[in-house]
N, C-alpha and C positions, 0 to 999 in steps of 0.2 A: 273587582269592586262589585258589590251586590246591587241589585236593582233598587233595594230599599234606600240605599244611600242617595240615589237620584230622585226617587219618588217616595218619600217617607209616608208610611201608612197613617191615615187619619181615622179617628173614631167616626162612626156613621153620623152621629149628631153634628159633629163639627164639619164634616164634609157637606151635609145637607144645609148647614148654615152658610157655608161659603157659596154654595150653588144658588142660594136665594139672596145673597147679599148683592145689592145693586152696584155698589162701588167695585166689588171684585169682578162681577160680570162685565161691567163697562171696561175695566182694565184688560180683561181677557179678550174682549171684543176688539179693543183698540190694538192690542198686540197681534191678534190674528189678522186684522186688516192691514197693519203695517207689513207683516210677513207676506201677505198676498201682493201688496203693492211692490215690494222688493222683488218678488218672483216675476211680476209683469215687467218691471224696469230691466231686470236682468235679461229677459227674453228680448226686449227691445234693443238692448246693447248687443246681443248676439246677432240680431237682424242687421245692425249697423256694420258689424264686422263682416258679415256675409256679403253685404253690399260692397264693402271696401274690396273684398276678394274679387268680386265680379269686375270692379273697375280696373284692378291691376291685371287680371287675367285678360280682359279685353285689350288692354294696352299691349301686352305681349303678343296676342294673336294678330293685332294690327301690324306690329313690327315684323312678325314672321311673314305675313302676307306681302308686305312691302318688299322684303328681301327676296322672296320667291319670284315676284313679278318683275322687280326692277333690276335685281342683281344676280338672278339665277342661283341664289343661295338658299339653303334650307337649314338655318342655324338652330332651330328649336325642334327637338325630337318629340317631346311631350310636355304637358303642363298638368299639374294636379294641385288641388287645394284642400285645406282642412281647417275646421274650427276646433279649438282645444275643448276636450270634454270637460264637463262641469266638475267631475271628480278630480281631474288633473289640475284644474284651476284652484280648487280648494286645497289640494295637497301642496301646490306651489306657494300659495299664500301662507299656509301654515308653516312651511319651512322658512319663510321669510319673517315669520312672527307678525303677520298682518291679518286683519279681519277680512271676512268675505263681504266686501262692499264694492260698489261700482267704482268709486274713486280709487280704491286700492288696485282693482283690476286694470283700469285705464292707465294708471301711473306706474305700475310696477310689473305688469305682465305684457311684454312686448311681442310675445309669440302667440297671443290669443288667436290670431288669424294668420295662417301660413300658406304660402304658395311655393311650389317647387317646379323649377324649370330645368329640363334635361336637354343638354346640348350635345352635338356630335364631337366638337373639338374644343380644346382649351381656349383658343382665341375667341370662339363664339361666346363664351361665358362673359368675357369683358366687353365684347361688342354689344351684346344685348343689355348688359348692366348699364353701360355708358349711355346707350340710347334711351333707356328708361329714365335715368337720372337727369337727362337734358330736358325732359318735359317740364314745363313751367308750373304744373300743378302738383309735382312730386317733390317732397322735401326729404332729404337724407337725414335720418336721425342717428344711425350708427352703421358702421361697416366693419366686418371681420373677414379677412381674407385667409381662410384655412387652406388655400391652394399654395400660396407663397409661404405660409407659416402653418403647416399641418399640426393637428393635435397630437399629443404623445402617442395615442393608439393608432395613428396613421390616417385618421379622418381628414378628408379634403373636400372643400366646397367653398363657395363665396356666399357669405351671409350679409344681407342688407336689411336694416329696419327703415322703412319709409313711411311717410305720412301722406295720405291721399284724402281729398275732400269727398264726402258723400253728400249729394244734394237731395234734400227732401222737399216737401211741399212749401214750407215757409222758412227754412233755414238750412245751413250746411254744417256738417260736423267733420272735423279732421280725425281720421282714424289711422292707427298704426297697423302695418302689415309686415310680417317677416317674409323676406324673399330669400330662397335658397336656390342657387344656380350651380349646376355641376354637370360633368360629362356623364355619358351612359356608363362608362367604366367605374367612375367614382360612385355613381348611384348603386351599381351592382354590389360594390364592396360595402357601402354603408347599409344597404338593406340586409345583407347577410350578417354583418356585424351586429346590427340592431336585434335581429332574431336571436342570435347566440348569446347576447348580453343578458337576456332575460331568462336563460336556462338556469335551473337551480343546481346547487351542489356539484360544481365542476371540479373534479379532483386535481387536474393539471392546468389550472387557469393561467398561470404564468407562461407555460409553454404555448398555450393556445394564443395568448395575447402576442407573444413573440412571432408566431406564425402569421397572425393577422397583420402585424406591422410589415412583415416581409412581403405579404401579398399586396399591401398598400403600395410598397415601393415598386413592385412589379407592374402594378396598374399605372402608377405615375409614369414609369418609363414607357409603357405601352402608349399612353396618351401622347407623350412627347414625340414618340417615333411616328405615330399615325399623323400627327400634325406636320411633322417634317416631310413625310411622304407626300401629303397633300400639297404642300408648298412646292416641292420639287416638280410635281406634275403640272401645277399652275405655271411655274417658271418656264417649263419646257414647251408650254402651249403658246402658239402665236397670239399676240394681242388682237382682239377682234376689231375689225374696221367699223366705221359708222354704219355701213350698209349691213354688215353682219348683225350688229345690234338691232337695227331696224327690222330686218327679216325675222330675227328670233322673237322679237316682241309681237310682230304680226302673227307669227305661228301660234302664239299663245292667246290670240285675241278672243277666241270663243271658249277658252277654258273657264269653267265656272270658278268664281272667286269664293274661297272658303275662309 
């Protein structure tokens, strides 16, 4: 489509008349002002999502600290966060046939803010998820367990959509955050699959997808075997006495809390 179809050329005298017409100028000014307000409000919405991510991240960090100090467990290997890029937001709304508005974003894009928690073992995933959902300021909106029910391509992870309050100076706002919890092995597979998915012109795509599913099965089996090994070791160990627990906690007394 040619540029003239978007911006039809006007005779100079007509263009000069429009640029000096007070009604037209006021309409253009109002439209520009509304656009700028929309930009400001969108930036404020991004700030709210960013604050929601900080709230959820802090909750996971507190849980991890508790497990390290109280139970000598280290269930969380790493935590990462991300805000959806504006281009991706616009693309997703367009695919849904929705306008780029704040209402559409809040009501229809539940992964605007995302946090990924990487655990060592499969049972840690559910341990951490349940601990988060028990907190009285967290509301579960949706849950998809791709560990029990993997996607067709082999993808496995636990997905939660939660709502968390963000407290501002004079009000609070409930914000949605997507939480993904997976093991190190699951994350390794998902990261490589994501990289390869965006490669162009793959001649043997079906064969590659079959290989990826096979790799996902191997990783699932490895996760299960590692968990079984850990449980065997724990079962073979003598249960600690009250004195053992006390001395272990005292030994950690001066370790900095992170």
